C-alpha positions as CSV (number, residue, x, y, z in Angstrom):
1,X,-60.6,-75.9,-0.2
2,X,-62.0,-73.2,-2.1
3,X,-61.9,-72.9,-5.7
4,X,-60.3,-69.5,-5.5
5,X,-57.5,-70.9,-3.5
6,X,-56.5,-73.1,-6.3
7,X,-55.0,-70.1,-8.3
8,X,-52.0,-69.4,-6.2
9,X,-51.2,-73.2,-6.1
10,X,-51.5,-73.5,-9.8
11,X,-49.4,-70.1,-10.3
12,X,-46.8,-71.5,-7.8
13,X,-46.4,-74.6,-10.1
14,X,-46.8,-72.9,-13.6
15,X,-45.5,-69.2,-13.1
16,X,-45.7,-68.6,-16.8
17,X,-49.6,-69.4,-17.2
18,X,-52.0,-66.8,-18.4
19,X,-55.2,-68.5,-17.0
20,X,-56.5,-71.5,-15.9
21,X,-59.9,-73.5,-16.0
22,X,-61.6,-76.1,-13.7
23,X,-63.3,-79.1,-15.6
24,X,-64.4,-82.5,-14.7
25,X,-66.7,-83.7,-11.9
26,X,-65.6,-80.8,-9.6
27,X,-67.0,-78.2,-11.5
28,X,-70.3,-78.5,-9.9
29,X,-69.0,-78.3,-6.3
30,X,-69.1,-75.6,-4.3
31,X,-65.9,-76.4,-2.4
32,X,-63.2,-78.7,-3.9
33,X,-63.2,-82.2,-2.5
34,X,-59.9,-84.0,-1.6
35,X,-61.9,-87.3,-2.3
36,X,-61.8,-86.7,-6.3
37,X,-59.2,-85.7,-8.6
38,X,-59.2,-81.9,-9.3
39,X,-59.0,-81.6,-13.1
40,X,-57.6,-78.4,-14.5
41,X,-56.8,-76.8,-17.7
42,X,-53.7,-74.5,-17.8
43,X,-52.9,-72.2,-20.6
44,X,-49.2,-71.7,-20.9
45,X,-46.5,-69.5,-22.8
46,X,-43.6,-72.2,-22.7
47,X,-45.1,-75.6,-23.8
48,X,-45.2,-76.6,-27.3
49,X,-47.7,-79.2,-27.2
50,X,-50.4,-80.4,-25.0
51,X,-49.0,-82.0,-21.9
52,X,-50.6,-83.4,-18.7
53,X,-49.2,-83.8,-15.3
54,X,-50.6,-85.3,-12.0
55,X,-49.2,-84.3,-8.6
56,X,-50.6,-83.8,-4.9
57,X,-50.4,-80.6,-3.2
58,X,-51.8,-80.8,0.7
59,X,-53.3,-84.0,0.4
60,X,-55.3,-82.9,-3.1
61,X,-54.7,-84.9,-6.4
62,X,-54.6,-82.4,-9.4
63,X,-54.8,-83.5,-12.8
64,X,-53.5,-80.9,-15.1
65,X,-53.6,-80.5,-18.7
66,X,-51.4,-77.7,-20.1
67,X,-52.5,-76.3,-23.4
68,X,-49.7,-74.5,-25.2
69,X,-51.1,-70.8,-25.8
70,X,-48.6,-70.2,-28.6
71,X,-50.3,-72.9,-30.8
72,X,-53.9,-72.3,-29.4
73,X,-55.2,-72.3,-33.1
74,X,-53.8,-75.5,-34.0
75,X,-54.9,-77.0,-30.7
76,X,-58.6,-76.0,-31.5
77,X,-58.4,-76.9,-35.0
78,X,-57.3,-80.4,-34.0
79,X,-60.0,-80.6,-31.6
80,X,-62.6,-79.8,-34.6
81,X,-61.1,-83.0,-36.1
82,X,-61.6,-85.1,-33.5
83,X,-65.1,-87.0,-34.1
84,X,-66.6,-86.9,-30.4
85,X,-65.4,-83.2,-29.9
86,X,-64.2,-84.1,-26.4
87,X,-61.6,-81.4,-26.1
88,X,-63.8,-78.6,-27.2
89,X,-66.7,-80.3,-24.8
90,X,-64.2,-80.0,-22.0
91,X,-63.1,-76.4,-22.6
92,X,-66.9,-75.3,-23.1
93,X,-68.2,-77.0,-19.8
94,X,-65.3,-75.9,-17.9
95,X,-65.3,-73.0,-15.2
96,X,-62.8,-70.2,-15.8
97,X,-61.0,-69.4,-12.6
98,X,-58.2,-67.2,-13.9
99,X,-58.1,-64.9,-16.9
100,X,-56.2,-61.9,-16.4
101,X,-56.3,-60.9,-20.0
102,X,-59.9,-62.2,-20.8
103,X,-58.0,-64.7,-23.3
104,X,-59.5,-67.7,-21.9
105,X,-63.1,-66.4,-22.1
106,X,-62.4,-65.8,-25.9
107,X,-61.1,-69.2,-26.3
108,X,-64.1,-70.9,-24.5
109,X,-66.2,-68.5,-27.1
110,X,-64.4,-69.9,-30.3
111,X,-64.7,-73.8,-28.9
112,X,-68.4,-73.4,-28.6
113,X,-68.4,-72.0,-32.3
114,X,-66.2,-74.8,-33.4
115,X,-68.2,-77.4,-31.9
116,X,-71.4,-76.6,-33.9
117,X,-69.4,-76.9,-37.2
118,X,-70.3,-80.0,-39.2
119,X,-67.3,-82.0,-38.7
120,X,-65.9,-83.9,-41.9
121,X,-64.7,-86.6,-39.7
122,X,-68.2,-87.4,-38.7
123,X,-69.1,-87.6,-42.4
124,X,-66.2,-90.4,-42.9
125,X,-68.0,-92.5,-40.3
126,X,-71.6,-91.6,-41.4
127,X,-70.8,-92.7,-45.2
128,X,-69.1,-96.0,-43.8
129,X,-72.3,-96.8,-41.7
130,X,-74.4,-96.1,-44.6
131,X,-72.0,-98.4,-46.6
132,X,-72.3,-101.4,-44.0
133,X,-76.0,-101.4,-43.8
134,X,-76.1,-101.6,-47.7
135,X,-74.0,-104.6,-47.2
136,X,-76.4,-106.0,-44.6
137,X,-79.5,-105.3,-46.8
138,X,-77.7,-107.6,-49.4
139,X,-76.6,-110.2,-47.3
140,X,-80.0,-110.4,-45.2
141,X,-81.7,-111.6,-48.6
142,X,-79.2,-114.8,-48.6
143,X,-79.7,-118.1,-46.8
144,X,-77.3,-117.6,-43.9
145,X,-76.6,-119.6,-40.3
146,X,-78.2,-118.8,-37.1
147,X,-75.0,-117.4,-36.0
148,X,-74.6,-115.1,-39.0
149,X,-78.3,-114.0,-38.3
150,X,-77.4,-113.0,-34.9
151,X,-74.3,-111.1,-36.1
152,X,-76.1,-109.3,-39.0
153,X,-79.1,-108.2,-36.7
154,X,-76.3,-107.1,-34.2
155,X,-74.3,-104.9,-36.7
156,X,-77.9,-103.5,-38.1
157,X,-79.0,-102.4,-34.8
158,X,-75.4,-100.9,-33.9
159,X,-75.1,-99.1,-37.5
160,X,-78.7,-97.9,-38.0
161,X,-79.0,-96.5,-34.3
162,X,-75.8,-94.4,-34.9
163,X,-76.9,-93.1,-38.2
164,X,-80.0,-91.8,-36.4
165,X,-78.1,-90.2,-33.8
166,X,-76.2,-88.2,-36.5
167,X,-79.4,-87.0,-37.9
168,X,-81.3,-86.4,-34.7
169,X,-78.4,-84.6,-33.2
170,X,-78.1,-82.0,-36.2
171,X,-74.6,-83.5,-37.1
172,X,-73.1,-82.6,-33.6
173,X,-71.7,-85.1,-31.5
174,X,-74.0,-86.1,-28.4
175,X,-72.9,-86.7,-25.3
176,X,-75.6,-89.2,-24.1
177,X,-75.7,-93.0,-24.2
178,X,-77.4,-93.7,-27.6
179,X,-80.2,-95.8,-26.0
180,X,-81.2,-92.8,-23.8
181,X,-80.8,-90.0,-26.6
182,X,-83.0,-92.1,-29.1
183,X,-85.7,-93.0,-26.7
184,X,-86.0,-89.2,-25.9
185,X,-85.3,-87.6,-29.4
186,X,-86.7,-90.6,-31.5
187,X,-89.3,-92.6,-29.7
188,X,-91.1,-94.1,-32.9
189,X,-87.9,-94.9,-34.2
190,X,-86.8,-96.7,-31.1
191,X,-90.1,-98.7,-31.2
192,X,-89.7,-99.7,-34.7
193,X,-85.9,-101.1,-34.1
194,X,-87.4,-103.1,-31.2
195,X,-90.2,-104.3,-33.6
196,X,-87.5,-105.2,-36.3
197,X,-85.5,-107.3,-33.8
198,X,-88.3,-109.1,-32.4
199,X,-89.5,-110.1,-36.1
200,X,-86.1,-111.0,-37.3
201,X,-84.8,-113.1,-34.3
202,X,-88.1,-114.4,-32.9
203,X,-89.6,-114.8,-36.1
204,X,-86.8,-115.5,-38.4
205,X,-88.1,-112.9,-41.1
206,X,-84.9,-111.9,-42.5
207,X,-86.4,-110.3,-45.6
208,X,-88.2,-107.8,-43.2
209,X,-84.9,-106.3,-42.2
210,X,-83.6,-106.1,-45.7
211,X,-86.8,-104.4,-46.9
212,X,-86.8,-101.8,-43.9
213,X,-82.9,-101.1,-44.5
214,X,-83.6,-100.4,-48.2
215,X,-86.5,-98.1,-47.3
216,X,-84.7,-96.3,-44.6
217,X,-81.6,-95.5,-46.8
218,X,-83.9,-93.9,-49.6
219,X,-85.5,-91.8,-46.8
220,X,-81.9,-90.6,-45.4
221,X,-80.9,-87.4,-47.0
222,X,-77.4,-87.8,-48.6
223,X,-74.2,-86.2,-47.0
224,X,-73.6,-83.5,-49.4
225,X,-76.6,-81.5,-47.9
226,X,-74.7,-81.4,-44.6
227,X,-71.2,-81.1,-45.5
228,X,-69.4,-78.4,-48.0
229,X,-67.8,-80.6,-50.8
230,X,-64.1,-80.1,-51.2
231,X,-62.3,-79.3,-54.4
232,X,-59.2,-81.5,-53.7
233,X,-58.5,-84.9,-52.3
234,X,-55.6,-84.7,-49.5
235,X,-54.3,-88.1,-48.7
236,X,-52.1,-88.5,-45.5
237,X,-49.8,-91.8,-46.5
238,X,-47.6,-93.9,-44.4
239,X,-44.4,-94.9,-46.1
240,X,-43.0,-96.6,-43.0
241,X,-40.9,-93.8,-41.6
242,X,-40.1,-90.1,-42.7
243,X,-36.5,-91.2,-43.1
244,X,-37.3,-93.3,-46.0
245,X,-37.4,-90.2,-48.3
246,X,-36.4,-92.4,-51.3
247,X,-39.5,-94.3,-51.2
248,X,-41.4,-91.0,-50.7
249,X,-39.8,-89.4,-53.8
250,X,-40.6,-93.0,-55.7
251,X,-44.2,-92.8,-55.2
252,X,-44.3,-89.1,-56.3
253,X,-42.6,-89.9,-59.7
254,X,-44.6,-93.2,-60.2
255,X,-47.9,-91.0,-59.7
256,X,-46.3,-88.4,-62.5
257,X,-45.8,-91.5,-64.9
258,X,-49.6,-92.6,-64.4
259,X,-51.8,-90.5,-66.7
260,X,-54.7,-90.8,-64.8
261,X,-52.9,-89.6,-61.2
262,X,-50.9,-87.0,-62.8
263,X,-53.7,-85.6,-64.5
264,X,-55.2,-84.5,-61.2
265,X,-52.1,-84.6,-59.1
266,X,-51.3,-80.9,-57.6
267,X,-48.4,-81.2,-54.9
268,X,-47.2,-83.2,-52.0
269,X,-45.7,-82.3,-48.8
270,X,-44.1,-83.9,-45.7
271,X,-46.0,-84.4,-42.6
272,X,-44.2,-85.5,-39.4
273,X,-46.2,-85.4,-36.3
274,X,-44.4,-82.3,-35.1
275,X,-46.2,-80.2,-37.8
276,X,-49.9,-79.9,-38.1
277,X,-51.0,-82.3,-35.5
278,X,-53.9,-83.8,-37.6
279,X,-51.4,-85.2,-39.9
280,X,-50.3,-88.5,-38.6
281,X,-48.0,-90.2,-41.0
282,X,-45.3,-89.6,-43.4
283,X,-46.4,-87.7,-46.7
284,X,-49.6,-85.9,-47.7
285,X,-50.5,-85.9,-51.5
286,X,-53.1,-83.4,-52.8
287,X,-55.0,-84.2,-56.0
288,X,-57.6,-82.0,-57.8
289,X,-60.6,-83.8,-57.3
290,X,-64.5,-82.3,-57.0
291,X,-66.4,-85.6,-57.3
292,X,-66.9,-88.2,-54.9
293,X,-66.8,-91.1,-57.6
294,X,-63.5,-89.4,-59.3
295,X,-62.2,-89.8,-55.7
296,X,-62.8,-93.3,-55.5
297,X,-61.3,-93.9,-59.0
298,X,-58.3,-92.3,-58.0
299,X,-58.0,-93.8,-54.7
300,X,-58.3,-97.5,-56.4
301,X,-55.7,-96.2,-58.9
302,X,-53.3,-95.1,-56.1
303,X,-53.7,-98.4,-54.2
304,X,-52.8,-100.5,-57.0
305,X,-49.9,-98.4,-57.9
306,X,-48.5,-98.5,-54.3
307,X,-48.9,-102.1,-54.0
308,X,-47.1,-103.0,-57.2
309,X,-44.3,-100.7,-56.0
310,X,-44.1,-101.5,-52.6
311,X,-45.8,-105.0,-52.2
312,X,-47.6,-103.6,-49.3
313,X,-51.3,-102.3,-48.8
314,X,-51.6,-98.8,-48.9
315,X,-52.2,-97.1,-45.7
316,X,-53.5,-93.5,-45.8
317,X,-56.3,-91.1,-44.2
318,X,-58.2,-88.5,-45.8
319,X,-57.4,-85.2,-44.4
320,X,-59.7,-82.2,-44.7
321,X,-57.0,-79.1,-44.1
322,X,-58.4,-78.1,-40.9
323,X,-55.3,-75.7,-40.8
324,X,-56.9,-73.6,-43.4
325,X,-59.9,-72.5,-41.0
326,X,-58.7,-69.0,-40.4
327,X,-57.5,-68.5,-44.0
328,X,-59.9,-66.8,-46.3
329,X,-61.2,-68.8,-48.9
330,X,-59.9,-66.3,-51.5
331,X,-56.4,-66.7,-50.2
332,X,-56.4,-70.4,-50.2
333,X,-55.8,-70.9,-54.0
334,X,-52.5,-68.6,-53.9
335,X,-51.1,-70.9,-50.9
336,X,-52.0,-74.2,-53.0
337,X,-50.3,-72.3,-56.2
338,X,-47.4,-71.5,-54.1
339,X,-46.9,-74.8,-52.8
340,X,-47.3,-76.6,-56.3
341,X,-44.4,-74.1,-57.3
342,X,-42.1,-75.5,-54.3
343,X,-43.1,-78.9,-55.1
344,X,-41.8,-78.6,-58.4
345,X,-38.6,-77.1,-57.5
346,X,-38.2,-79.9,-54.8
347,X,-38.8,-82.7,-57.6
348,X,-36.3,-81.1,-59.9
349,X,-33.6,-80.6,-57.0
350,X,-33.9,-84.2,-55.8
351,X,-33.7,-85.7,-59.4
352,X,-30.7,-83.5,-60.4
353,X,-28.5,-83.3,-57.0
354,X,-30.6,-84.8,-54.1
355,X,-29.3,-81.7,-52.5
356,X,-31.3,-80.8,-49.3
357,X,-29.1,-78.0,-48.2
358,X,-30.1,-76.6,-51.8
359,X,-33.7,-76.8,-51.0
360,X,-33.4,-75.4,-47.5
361,X,-31.7,-72.3,-49.2
362,X,-34.6,-72.0,-51.8
363,X,-37.2,-72.3,-49.0
364,X,-35.4,-69.4,-47.0
365,X,-35.6,-67.4,-50.0
366,X,-39.3,-67.8,-50.4
367,X,-39.7,-66.7,-46.7
368,X,-37.7,-63.8,-47.3
369,X,-39.9,-62.8,-50.1
370,X,-42.9,-63.5,-47.7
371,X,-41.3,-61.2,-45.1
372,X,-40.2,-58.2,-47.6
373,X,-43.9,-58.4,-48.9
374,X,-45.8,-58.3,-45.7
375,X,-43.6,-55.3,-44.6
376,X,-43.3,-56.8,-41.3
377,X,-40.8,-55.1,-38.9
378,X,-37.9,-57.2,-38.2
379,X,-38.2,-57.1,-34.4
380,X,-41.8,-58.4,-34.8
381,X,-40.4,-61.0,-37.2
382,X,-37.8,-62.2,-34.5
383,X,-40.4,-62.5,-32.3
384,X,-43.0,-64.1,-34.6
385,X,-39.8,-66.7,-35.5
386,X,-39.4,-67.5,-32.0
387,X,-42.9,-68.6,-31.2
388,X,-42.7,-70.6,-34.7
389,X,-39.6,-72.2,-33.4
390,X,-41.0,-73.2,-30.1
391,X,-43.8,-75.0,-31.5
392,X,-41.5,-77.2,-33.5
393,X,-38.8,-77.6,-30.6
394,X,-40.5,-80.4,-28.7
395,X,-42.0,-83.8,-30.1
396,X,-45.6,-84.7,-28.9
397,X,-44.9,-86.5,-25.2
398,X,-41.4,-85.1,-24.7
399,X,-42.5,-82.3,-22.2
400,X,-44.4,-84.8,-20.4
401,X,-41.0,-86.2,-18.8
402,X,-40.0,-82.7,-17.7
403,X,-41.1,-81.9,-14.0
404,X,-40.5,-78.3,-13.5
405,X,-40.3,-75.1,-15.3
406,X,-36.5,-74.8,-14.4
407,X,-35.9,-78.3,-16.2
408,X,-38.1,-77.0,-19.2
409,X,-35.8,-73.9,-19.6
410,X,-32.7,-75.9,-19.2
411,X,-33.9,-78.6,-22.0
412,X,-35.0,-75.7,-24.3
413,X,-31.6,-74.1,-23.9
414,X,-29.8,-77.2,-24.7
415,X,-32.0,-77.7,-27.8
416,X,-31.1,-74.2,-29.2
417,X,-27.5,-75.0,-28.2
418,X,-27.6,-77.9,-30.5
419,X,-29.5,-75.9,-33.1
420,X,-26.8,-73.2,-32.9
421,X,-24.2,-76.4,-33.8
422,X,-26.0,-77.2,-36.8
423,X,-26.5,-73.7,-37.9
424,X,-22.7,-73.3,-37.4
425,X,-22.1,-76.5,-39.5
426,X,-24.4,-75.4,-42.5
427,X,-24.5,-71.6,-42.5
428,X,-21.8,-70.7,-45.1
429,X,-23.2,-73.1,-47.5
430,X,-26.3,-71.9,-47.1
431,X,-25.4,-68.2,-47.5
432,X,-23.6,-69.2,-50.7
433,X,-26.5,-71.1,-52.2
434,X,-29.0,-68.2,-51.1
435,X,-26.7,-65.8,-53.1
436,X,-26.6,-68.3,-56.2
437,X,-30.2,-68.4,-55.9
438,X,-31.0,-64.7,-56.2
439,X,-34.6,-63.5,-56.7
440,X,-37.2,-66.2,-56.8
441,X,-39.1,-66.8,-60.4
442,X,-41.3,-64.3,-61.3
443,X,-44.2,-66.6,-61.0
444,X,-43.7,-67.2,-57.2
445,X,-42.9,-63.7,-56.4
446,X,-46.4,-62.8,-58.1
447,X,-48.1,-65.7,-56.2
448,X,-46.8,-64.2,-53.0
449,X,-48.0,-60.9,-53.8
450,X,-51.5,-62.0,-54.5
451,X,-51.4,-63.7,-51.3
452,X,-50.5,-60.7,-49.2
453,X,-53.1,-58.2,-51.2
454,X,-56.0,-60.8,-50.5
455,X,-55.1,-61.3,-46.8
456,X,-57.5,-58.5,-45.6
457,X,-60.4,-60.6,-45.6
458,X,-58.3,-63.2,-43.4
459,X,-57.3,-60.1,-40.9
460,X,-60.9,-59.5,-40.7
461,X,-61.7,-63.1,-39.4
462,X,-58.9,-63.1,-36.8
463,X,-60.3,-64.2,-33.3
464,X,-59.5,-61.9,-30.4
465,X,-57.7,-64.1,-28.5
466,X,-54.7,-64.5,-31.5
467,X,-54.5,-60.8,-30.9
468,X,-53.9,-61.1,-27.2
469,X,-51.5,-63.8,-27.4
470,X,-49.4,-61.9,-29.8
471,X,-49.7,-58.8,-27.9
472,X,-48.1,-60.7,-24.6
473,X,-45.2,-60.9,-27.0
474,X,-45.4,-57.1,-27.5
475,X,-45.9,-57.8,-31.3
476,X,-47.6,-55.0,-33.2
477,X,-49.3,-54.5,-35.9
478,X,-50.8,-58.2,-35.0
479,X,-52.9,-58.6,-38.4
480,X,-49.6,-58.4,-40.3
481,X,-47.7,-60.4,-38.2
482,X,-50.2,-63.3,-38.1
483,X,-50.4,-63.4,-41.9
484,X,-46.7,-63.7,-41.9
485,X,-46.7,-66.8,-39.4
486,X,-49.4,-68.4,-41.1
487,X,-47.7,-68.3,-44.5
488,X,-44.5,-69.3,-43.0
489,X,-46.0,-72.3,-41.4
490,X,-47.5,-73.2,-45.0
491,X,-44.2,-72.9,-46.5
492,X,-42.3,-75.0,-43.7
493,X,-44.6,-77.9,-44.3
494,X,-42.8,-78.5,-47.5
495,X,-39.7,-79.3,-45.5
496,X,-38.5,-82.8,-45.3
497,X,-39.1,-82.6,-41.5
498,X,-39.8,-80.6,-38.5
499,X,-36.0,-80.2,-37.8
500,X,-35.4,-78.9,-41.0
501,X,-38.1,-76.2,-40.4
502,X,-36.7,-75.2,-37.0
503,X,-33.1,-74.9,-38.7
504,X,-34.7,-72.5,-41.4
505,X,-36.4,-70.5,-38.9
506,X,-33.0,-70.2,-36.8
507,X,-31.1,-69.2,-39.9
508,X,-33.9,-66.4,-40.8
509,X,-33.4,-65.3,-37.1
510,X,-29.8,-65.0,-37.2
511,X,-30.0,-63.2,-40.4
512,X,-32.8,-60.8,-39.2
513,X,-30.7,-60.0,-35.9
514,X,-27.6,-59.1,-38.0
515,X,-29.6,-56.6,-40.0
516,X,-31.3,-55.3,-36.7
517,X,-28.6,-53.9,-34.7
518,X,-30.7,-52.9,-31.8
519,X,-31.1,-56.6,-30.9
């Protein structure tokens, strides 16, 4: 089968797709072979998450990965956070088959740019490898058994070759095997490792290994030379389920009672998997932190506090804020300030009334202020809300069980019907609370004003494909709506879960539709 013959087949199965790419082993083939799977990327407007399908067509087995075009920026940002860069590599090396609007070409260019950006996730691995090498250097000076010697030598070779691969590759993940890569790029280093192995294993000169590690660690540059240090520590923490909100608030209150932690605490937000895909656990806590040694002190204090409160070890991951990649550096402080202000309101609300509806009403008031200051047309705002709702409509993996477009649309309609029922049950209470809330506090209004005022730099950095995607929904001007969408996503991350975020967006949409009689 000719490659061009694949396009109408994919259009038949995915009529709402705007482009496709061929990847995998068959990219190098002139003719597609039925003896091997055909790997394809589809860029689609109806899906919420990356979803995979496999099906047979006329004797050809197609493995299709559907990439949600409405969430393409988060997809690429998450791919940056993946240490090996597998998704970025696949997009870069794929062959574009169909790209009517030139969106796929722009996405491929952006993936190439992201691939070369130093990855903080790799920095974590690097730091851990260096730490393990230091431990090996210390242990190698002690009297150890033959089995321990074999294990330490094995660990030493694994760790030090990985560190050298990081350095030799310019901090870009190499797709080659370590041995092949080092023999080509660092032949002298490879010979030295072989020599050390012989000296330690055959001649039992453990002190030789210890001295080499110490000398090597003096030679390698510090990690800060390669990666921009952050001014904050963001920890993604598991508390055993997002439904355990009491435990989440208990942890925050304990932090605020701890003088050390509270002096650096900024804000927290909930992080279910439906939101920013880089977050895997239940709650994110943000601390002010400019120093690596302070980071370790804060982590140690938090672990002790967590264990004393819950009698469990703290499970957390450091988050690097990839969702701010498009956000201009002079806008981010205002986003953080707004989150701090919302966080303060959330804590007060929880202490006084534990009223989740009151908090949702407050979030709606914040987003109304964002809309007003962005000066976004109501019609464009409603379309933007639809895109944001679509991102949250399904959880990761739920779309994989849907076997056709008809089934997907029916399931979407069912979920919107369920959302309408929730809206009807709470609409009157929300309306009264919103009217009671009135205008936001002056400091929040000023913060939102500053965010909008500093968004010009952000607009200049918008990649072309984002403009193209929004134009598919007939949204203009793109730059203003994109700023609105970005700020809405940031505010919605403060909700308890993505279902609350959906409800807020749905309420806003209904409210805007009632104002715009043309819709």
